[in-house]
KEKE-3310 file (N, C-alpha, C; in steps of 0.2 Angstrom, whole numbers, plus 5000, padded with zeros to 4 digits):
npx = (5749:5749:5763:5766:5757:5762:5754:5763:5767:5759:5758:5757:5744:5728:5714:5697:5693:5681:5669:5665:5675:5685:5687:5694:5705:5711:5717:5725:5734:5734:5748:5747:5740:5744:5739:5725:5708:5695:5679:5678:5666:5660:5667:5671:5670:5668:5671:5677:5679:5678:5684:5697:5701:5702:5712:5723:5725:5728:5739:5748:5747:5747:5734:5719:5707:5691:5679:5661:5651:5652:5647:5652:5648:5636:5621:5620:5628:5645:5649:5656:5658:5659:5670:5680:5680:5684:5697:5703:5702:5710:5722:5724:5725:5735:5733:5736:5730:5716:5701:5688:5671:5669:5655:5638:5628:5618:5604:5592:5592:5600:5603:5606:5613:5625:5626:5627:5637:5633:5641:5649:5656:5654:5650:5663:5671:5663:5664:5677:5681:5675:5682:5695:5692:5690:5702:5709:5703:5706:5720:5727:5732:5720:5712:5701:5688:5683:5666:5654:5639:5622:5613:5614:5618:5606:5611:5625:5642:5653:5663:5664:5677:5684:5678:5682:5696:5697:5692:5701:5713:5709:5706:5718:5721:5722:5720:5709:5708:5695:5694:5685:5673:5676:5674:5661:5654:5658:5651:5638:5636:5642:5656:5674:5683:5697:5702:5697:5704:5717:5716:5716:5725:5741:5750:5743:5737:5735:5730:5720:5705:5697:5683:5668:5653:5635:5626:5613:5606:5610:5615:5616:5624:5626:5634:5639:5648:5647:5651:5662:5676:5675:5682:5684:5687:5698:5707:5706:5712:5725:5729:5728:5739:5749:5748:5749:5757:5761:5750:5745:5732:5716:5705:5688:5674:5659:5646:5638:5649:5662:5670:5687:5697:5692:5691:5703:5710:5707:5714:5727:5728:5728:5740:5749:5748:5753:5766:5771:5770:5780:5791:5792:5794:5806:5814:5813:5819:5831:5837)
npy = (5190:5206:5217:5229:5242:5249:5253:5260:5270:5281:5296:5311:5323:5321:5323:5320:5316:5324:5326:5339:5347:5344:5353:5364:5358:5353:5364:5368:5360:5361:5363:5357:5345:5329:5316:5308:5302:5291:5283:5268:5262:5273:5276:5265:5257:5270:5279:5289:5307:5310:5298:5299:5311:5307:5297:5306:5311:5300:5296:5305:5307:5298:5286:5282:5270:5270:5259:5258:5248:5235:5228:5221:5215:5210:5199:5194:5186:5190:5202:5196:5198:5212:5214:5209:5218:5229:5225:5225:5238:5244:5239:5245:5258:5259:5259:5264:5259:5250:5252:5248:5248:5243:5237:5235:5236:5231:5219:5210:5220:5236:5245:5259:5264:5264:5250:5244:5230:5215:5214:5201:5185:5176:5185:5191:5180:5178:5191:5192:5181:5185:5197:5191:5184:5194:5200:5190:5190:5203:5202:5209:5217:5224:5238:5241:5251:5259:5261:5274:5274:5273:5266:5252:5235:5222:5211:5209:5204:5210:5225:5239:5242:5230:5222:5227:5226:5212:5207:5213:5206:5192:5192:5196:5210:5227:5243:5256:5271:5281:5297:5306:5298:5291:5301:5305:5293:5292:5303:5299:5287:5288:5286:5287:5295:5296:5285:5275:5278:5275:5261:5256:5246:5250:5246:5242:5253:5261:5272:5287:5296:5312:5322:5332:5335:5334:5341:5334:5334:5337:5325:5318:5315:5317:5309:5317:5322:5334:5347:5359:5353:5351:5359:5350:5338:5341:5342:5329:5322:5327:5322:5308:5307:5309:5298:5287:5290:5297:5295:5293:5305:5309:5322:5321:5326:5326:5332:5348:5355:5366:5379:5375:5383:5387:5375:5370:5374:5366:5354:5359:5362:5349:5344:5353:5350:5337:5340:5347:5337:5328:5336:5336:5323:5321:5329:5324:5311:5315:5320)
npz = (5504:5495:5495:5489:5482:5498:5514:5521:5513:5515:5523:5533:5531:5525:5513:5509:5493:5484:5471:5470:5474:5464:5453:5458:5464:5453:5448:5458:5470:5487:5498:5510:5509:5508:5504:5497:5499:5493:5491:5484:5478:5473:5461:5454:5438:5432:5418:5404:5405:5419:5424:5418:5425:5438:5437:5434:5446:5455:5449:5454:5468:5484:5488:5498:5499:5505:5510:5508:5508:5512:5523:5534:5547:5543:5540:5527:5513:5509:5496:5484:5471:5470:5478:5470:5459:5467:5470:5457:5455:5465:5461:5448:5451:5460:5474:5491:5503:5509:5518:5529:5537:5554:5556:5551:5536:5528:5524:5518:5509:5506:5520:5522:5533:5546:5556:5573:5577:5587:5602:5605:5608:5597:5587:5585:5580:5568:5561:5560:5552:5540:5537:5535:5523:5515:5514:5508:5495:5491:5491:5500:5516:5526:5534:5548:5553:5568:5572:5573:5583:5588:5596:5607:5602:5604:5612:5621:5626:5630:5631:5619:5616:5620:5611:5598:5599:5600:5587:5578:5582:5580:5566:5561:5556:5552:5561:5558:5565:5569:5576:5578:5579:5590:5600:5597:5601:5614:5620:5617:5623:5636:5640:5644:5633:5632:5639:5630:5619:5624:5626:5613:5601:5598:5589:5578:5573:5558:5552:5552:5555:5555:5558:5557:5567:5572:5584:5591:5603:5621:5625:5614:5599:5582:5569:5556:5546:5541:5546:5553:5562:5580:5595:5606:5599:5591:5602:5607:5596:5597:5609:5606:5597:5606:5614:5605:5595:5579:5565:5548:5544:5540:5534:5534:5525:5520:5517:5515:5509:5510:5500:5493:5498:5511:5517:5518:5529:5540:5536:5536:5549:5555:5549:5555:5568:5568:5564:5576:5585:5580:5581:5595:5598:5592:5600:5612:5610:5607:5618)
capx = (5747:5753:5767:5767:5759:5761:5751:5768:5768:5755:5761:5754:5737:5724:5707:5693:5692:5674:5669:5664:5682:5690:5689:5699:5711:5715:5721:5731:5733:5738:5754:5746:5737:5749:5736:5718:5704:5689:5675:5678:5660:5658:5672:5672:5667:5668:5676:5677:5682:5679:5689:5704:5703:5704:5718:5728:5726:5731:5746:5752:5747:5745:5727:5716:5700:5687:5673:5655:5645:5654:5643:5656:5645:5629:5620:5620:5635:5650:5648:5663:5659:5661:5677:5685:5680:5688:5704:5705:5702:5715:5728:5724:5726:5740:5730:5740:5727:5709:5698:5680:5668:5667:5648:5634:5623:5613:5601:5590:5594:5604:5599:5608:5615:5630:5623:5632:5637:5633:5648:5649:5662:5651:5651:5670:5673:5660:5666:5685:5681:5673:5688:5700:5690:5691:5710:5711:5701:5710:5727:5730:5730:5716:5711:5694:5686:5678:5661:5649:5632:5617:5609:5618:5614:5602:5615:5633:5645:5659:5662:5666:5685:5686:5676:5687:5703:5696:5691:5708:5717:5706:5706:5724:5720:5724:5715:5708:5705:5691:5695:5678:5669:5677:5671:5653:5651:5659:5645:5631:5636:5644:5662:5679:5686:5704:5703:5695:5710:5723:5714:5717:5732:5745:5754:5738:5734:5739:5726:5715:5700:5694:5677:5663:5646:5629:5623:5605:5604:5616:5618:5616:5628:5625:5640:5637:5654:5645:5652:5669:5678:5675:5688:5686:5689:5705:5710:5707:5718:5732:5731:5729:5746:5753:5748:5750:5761:5757:5748:5741:5726:5712:5699:5681:5669:5654:5640:5639:5656:5664:5676:5693:5701:5690:5691:5710:5713:5707:5719:5733:5729:5730:5747:5753:5748:5758:5773:5772:5772:5786:5797:5792:5797:5813:5817:5813:5824:5838:5839)
capy = (5198:5211:5221:5235:5247:5248:5258:5264:5276:5286:5301:5318:5325:5320:5326:5316:5319:5325:5329:5346:5350:5343:5359:5368:5354:5352:5370:5369:5356:5365:5359:5353:5339:5324:5311:5308:5296:5290:5277:5264:5261:5279:5277:5259:5257:5276:5280:5295:5312:5309:5293:5302:5316:5303:5294:5311:5312:5294:5295:5310:5306:5292:5286:5277:5268:5268:5256:5260:5244:5228:5226:5216:5211:5209:5192:5192:5184:5195:5203:5194:5201:5219:5214:5208:5224:5233:5223:5227:5246:5246:5238:5249:5265:5258:5262:5262:5256:5249:5251:5247:5250:5237:5237:5232:5241:5227:5212:5208:5225:5241:5249:5266:5267:5259:5248:5241:5222:5213:5213:5194:5181:5173:5190:5192:5175:5179:5197:5191:5177:5189:5201:5187:5182:5201:5201:5185:5192:5209:5201:5215:5218:5230:5241:5241:5258:5260:5265:5278:5270:5277:5262:5246:5229:5219:5207:5211:5201:5213:5232:5241:5242:5223:5219:5229:5222:5204:5206:5214:5200:5186:5193:5199:5215:5234:5248:5263:5274:5287:5300:5309:5293:5290:5307:5304:5287:5294:5307:5296:5281:5289:5283:5291:5294:5295:5278:5271:5278:5271:5254:5253:5243:5255:5242:5240:5259:5263:5277:5290:5301:5318:5325:5336:5331:5338:5340:5334:5335:5337:5318:5314:5318:5313:5309:5319:5324:5340:5353:5360:5349:5355:5359:5344:5333:5343:5340:5321:5320:5329:5317:5302:5307:5309:5291:5282:5292:5300:5291:5297:5307:5312:5326:5319:5331:5323:5337:5356:5356:5373:5380:5372:5388:5387:5368:5368:5376:5360:5350:5362:5361:5342:5344:5357:5345:5331:5343:5348:5331:5325:5340:5334:5316:5321:5333:5319:5305:5318:5322)
capz = (5503:5491:5499:5485:5486:5505:5518:5524:5509:5518:5528:5534:5532:5519:5511:5505:5486:5482:5464:5470:5475:5459:5448:5462:5465:5447:5447:5463:5476:5493:5500:5516:5507:5506:5501:5496:5500:5490:5491:5478:5476:5469:5456:5450:5431:5429:5413:5401:5407:5426:5425:5417:5430:5444:5436:5435:5454:5458:5447:5457:5475:5487:5489:5502:5497:5511:5508:5511:5508:5512:5528:5537:5552:5541:5539:5520:5510:5506:5489:5481:5464:5471:5480:5464:5456:5471:5469:5451:5455:5469:5457:5443:5454:5465:5480:5496:5509:5509:5525:5529:5544:5558:5557:5545:5533:5524:5526:5511:5505:5509:5525:5521:5539:5549:5562:5577:5578:5594:5605:5607:5605:5591:5582:5584:5575:5562:5558:5558:5546:5534:5536:5532:5516:5511:5513:5503:5489:5489:5492:5504:5523:5527:5541:5550:5557:5574:5569:5577:5583:5592:5601:5607:5599:5610:5616:5622:5631:5631:5629:5612:5616:5619:5604:5592:5600:5598:5580:5575:5584:5577:5559:5560:5552:5556:5564:5555:5571:5568:5582:5579:5581:5598:5604:5597:5605:5621:5623:5616:5627:5642:5642:5644:5626:5632:5641:5624:5614:5627:5625:5606:5600:5594:5584:5573:5570:5552:5548:5557:5552:5558:5555:5561:5568:5573:5591:5591:5610:5625:5626:5607:5593:5575:5565:5549:5542:5537:5549:5556:5568:5586:5599:5610:5595:5590:5608:5607:5591:5600:5615:5602:5594:5611:5617:5600:5589:5573:5559:5542:5546:5534:5535:5531:5524:5515:5516:5517:5508:5508:5495:5495:5502:5517:5520:5518:5535:5544:5534:5538:5557:5556:5547:5560:5575:5567:5564:5583:5589:5577:5584:5602:5599:5591:5606:5618:5609:5607:5625)
cpx = (5752:5757:5768:5760:5758:5758:5757:5770:5764:5758:5757:5747:5734:5717:5703:5692:5685:5674:5668:5670:5687:5692:5695:5705:5715:5719:5726:5729:5737:5743:5752:5743:5743:5746:5728:5714:5697:5685:5675:5672:5658:5662:5673:5668:5665:5673:5675:5681:5683:5684:5696:5706:5705:5711:5724:5730:5730:5738:5751:5753:5745:5737:5725:5709:5697:5680:5667:5650:5647:5650:5646:5652:5638:5628:5620:5627:5639:5648:5655:5664:5661:5668:5682:5685:5685:5695:5707:5706:5708:5722:5729:5727:5732:5739:5734:5737:5719:5706:5691:5678:5667:5660:5644:5629:5618:5610:5599:5591:5598:5600:5601:5610:5620:5627:5628:5631:5636:5640:5648:5655:5660:5652:5658:5672:5670:5663:5674:5685:5680:5679:5693:5698:5691:5698:5712:5710:5705:5717:5731:5728:5726:5715:5703:5693:5681:5672:5657:5642:5628:5613:5614:5614:5611:5606:5622:5636:5652:5658:5665:5674:5687:5684:5681:5693:5702:5696:5698:5713:5715:5707:5713:5724:5722:5718:5715:5704:5702:5691:5688:5673:5669:5673:5663:5651:5652:5654:5639:5631:5640:5651:5668:5683:5694:5706:5702:5702:5716:5722:5715:5724:5736:5748:5749:5736:5738:5736:5721:5711:5698:5688:5673:5657:5641:5627:5616:5603:5610:5619:5617:5619:5627:5631:5639:5642:5652:5646:5660:5670:5678:5681:5689:5688:5696:5709:5711:5712:5725:5734:5732:5736:5751:5754:5751:5755:5757:5756:5745:5734:5722:5706:5693:5677:5665:5648:5642:5647:5657:5669:5682:5697:5699:5691:5699:5713:5712:5712:5726:5734:5731:5738:5752:5753:5753:5765:5775:5774:5778:5792:5797:5795:5804:5817:5818:5818:5831:5841:5842)
cpy = (5201:5216:5228:5236:5246:5254:5263:5270:5282:5290:5307:5318:5324:5323:5321:5319:5318:5328:5337:5350:5349:5349:5363:5365:5353:5358:5370:5364:5359:5360:5355:5346:5334:5318:5312:5302:5296:5284:5274:5263:5267:5280:5270:5259:5264:5278:5288:5300:5311:5304:5295:5307:5312:5300:5299:5312:5306:5293:5300:5309:5299:5292:5281:5276:5266:5266:5258:5254:5236:5224:5220:5212:5209:5201:5190:5190:5190:5196:5202:5197:5208:5219:5213:5214:5229:5231:5225:5235:5248:5244:5243:5256:5265:5261:5259:5258:5256:5248:5251:5248:5243:5238:5233:5237:5237:5221:5210:5214:5230:5245:5256:5269:5262:5257:5244:5233:5221:5212:5206:5190:5178:5178:5191:5187:5176:5185:5195:5186:5180:5194:5197:5185:5189:5201:5196:5187:5198:5208:5207:5214:5224:5232:5242:5248:5257:5264:5269:5274:5274:5273:5255:5240:5226:5215:5209:5207:5204:5221:5233:5240:5235:5220:5221:5226:5215:5203:5207:5208:5194:5186:5194:5204:5222:5238:5254:5267:5281:5291:5303:5304:5291:5295:5306:5299:5289:5298:5303:5290:5282:5286:5289:5290:5293:5288:5274:5272:5274:5263:5251:5251:5247:5252:5241:5247:5261:5269:5280:5295:5306:5320:5329:5332:5336:5336:5340:5336:5335:5330:5314:5318:5313:5314:5310:5320:5330:5347:5353:5355:5354:5354:5353:5338:5334:5341:5332:5319:5322:5324:5310:5302:5306:5302:5286:5284:5295:5295:5296:5299:5311:5316:5323:5325:5329:5328:5344:5357:5363:5373:5377:5377:5388:5380:5367:5370:5371:5355:5353:5361:5354:5341:5347:5353:5340:5334:5344:5342:5327:5329:5337:5328:5317:5324:5328:5313:5308:5319:5316)
cpz = (5499:5496:5496:5482:5494:5508:5521:5519:5511:5523:5528:5534:5525:5518:5507:5498:5484:5475:5465:5471:5469:5455:5452:5463:5459:5445:5451:5469:5482:5496:5506:5515:5504:5503:5500:5498:5496:5492:5485:5474:5471:5462:5451:5443:5429:5424:5411:5405:5415:5428:5424:5422:5436:5443:5436:5442:5456:5455:5450:5465:5478:5488:5494:5499:5504:5509:5512:5512:5509:5518:5531:5543:5550:5540:5531:5518:5508:5499:5486:5474:5465:5473:5475:5460:5460:5470:5463:5451:5459:5465:5452:5445:5459:5472:5486:5502:5507:5516:5524:5536:5548:5561:5552:5542:5528:5527:5519:5506:5509:5514:5526:5528:5541:5555:5566:5577:5585:5597:5609:5604:5598:5585:5580:5579:5568:5558:5556:5552:5540:5532:5532:5525:5512:5509:5508:5496:5486:5488:5495:5511:5523:5534:5542:5554:5562:5571:5575:5577:5589:5597:5601:5604:5605:5614:5616:5628:5633:5629:5622:5611:5615:5613:5598:5593:5598:5591:5577:5576:5580:5569:5557:5555:5556:5558:5560:5561:5569:5575:5583:5582:5588:5602:5603:5601:5612:5624:5623:5621:5634:5644:5641:5637:5627:5634:5635:5620:5617:5626:5618:5605:5596:5588:5578:5570:5564:5549:5553:5552:5557:5555:5560:5562:5570:5580:5591:5598:5614:5626:5619:5602:5587:5571:5558:5544:5538:5541:5551:5562:5574:5590:5603:5605:5593:5596:5609:5602:5594:5605:5611:5600:5600:5614:5612:5595:5584:5568:5554:5544:5541:5537:5531:5530:5518:5513:5518:5515:5506:5502:5498:5500:5509:5521:5521:5525:5540:5542:5536:5546:5558:5555:5553:5567:5574:5567:5572:5586:5586:5580:5592:5603:5597:5597:5611:5616:5608:5613:5629)
residu = (MET:LYS:ASN:ILE:PRO:SER:SER:LYS:GLN:LEU:LYS:GLY:ALA:GLY:LEU:GLY:LEU:ARG:ARG:GLU:LEU:MET:PRO:ALA:LEU:MET:CYS:HIS:VAL:PRO:GLU:ALA:ILE:SER:PHE:PHE:GLU:ILE:ALA:PRO:GLU:ASN:TRP:ILE:ASP:ILE:GLY:GLY:ARG:PRO:GLY:ARG:GLU:LEU:ARG:ALA:PHE:THR:GLU:ARG:PHE:PRO:PHE:VAL:CYS:HIS:GLY:LEU:SER:LEU:SER:ILE:GLY:GLY:PRO:SER:PRO:LEU:ASP:GLU:VAL:LEU:LEU:ARG:LYS:ILE:ARG:GLN:PHE:LEU:ASP:GLN:HIS:GLN:VAL:ALA:LEU:TYR:THR:GLU:HIS:LEU:SER:TYR:CYS:SER:ASP:ASP:GLY:HIS:LEU:TYR:ASP:LEU:LEU:PRO:ILE:PRO:PHE:THR:GLU:GLU:ALA:VAL:LYS:TYR:ALA:ALA:ALA:ARG:ILE:GLN:ARG:VAL:GLN:GLU:ILE:LEU:GLU:ARG:ARG:ILE:ALA:MET:GLU:ASN:ALA:SER:PHE:TYR:VAL:HIS:ALA:PRO:ILE:SER:GLU:MET:ASN:GLU:CYS:ASP:PHE:ILE:ARG:ALA:VAL:LEU:THR:GLU:ALA:ASP:CYS:ASP:LEU:HIS:LEU:ASP:VAL:ASN:ASN:VAL:TYR:VAL:ASN:SER:VAL:ASN:HIS:GLY:TYR:ASP:PRO:ILE:ALA:PHE:ILE:ARG:ALA:MET:PRO:ALA:GLU:ARG:ILE:VAL:TYR:MET:HIS:MET:ALA:GLY:HIS:TYR:ASN:GLU:ALA:GLU:ASP:LEU:ILE:ILE:ASP:THR:HIS:GLY:ALA:ASN:ILE:VAL:GLU:PRO:VAL:TRP:SER:LEU:LEU:ASP:GLN:THR:TYR:GLN:ILE:HIS:GLY:ILE:ALA:PRO:THR:LEU:LEU:GLU:ARG:ASP:PHE:ASN:ILE:PRO:PRO:LEU:ASN:ASP:LEU:ILE:SER:GLU:VAL:GLU:ARG:ILE:ALA:GLN:THR:GLN:HIS:ARG:HIS:ALA:LEU:GLN:THR:HIS:ALA:HIS:THR:SER:SER)
# end
């Protein structure tokens, strides 16, 4: 595995770099933003002015690449051609961390949604073997994100927590903890989000996401990344830091993107929450 660049370079609060935001960010990057995230599939083979503009950002700030299409749990073979392009892209831009979803999104073609993997021992071994192959090709340790889902796979032998932990252990990879996804699934599937957070392995958490969602019904939330973060999710982030400590945390906003000046307040709130927990930790260790 490559040790440089290391995910340990990541600190603080981050923002997904969307092309709609680039003109404003090229004029001024607010102090609250410590790093950016992009989907490599949206930037590989992009040259010309957009490519030069991206390079200007990656030379100044740490970056995370969050993949969209590997389909770790899917039946089709891994796209190793894409993976080699991703490795080249990560090297070119010295990206600190690569993450993907613990789900699947393709069969004979792309399904344009993230679907749940059956929570079975067989699926643990299958997904873990594919993650290990990804790590071999990328020559990097990667992190897998807990995904939101709306229906359970037909067969399950364990719960979501146990499945995630088993895959991480079997693959020997890290965890990308999406706090909003925990909240969404807790409402949709009726479990305690704090208990879920406590069950996650602290030693594997290297990265976190925060996002907004849409309430379709009282017991159905759609993970849209298209709205402001709601107070219960802010509270869950606060408790997550209390349980597991601070990790680099990014604001995802993929749709209904407001002007940067409006969006930055949520990044600032993430940074302020981290600062408060850092002060509390320091006070506790000093006493």
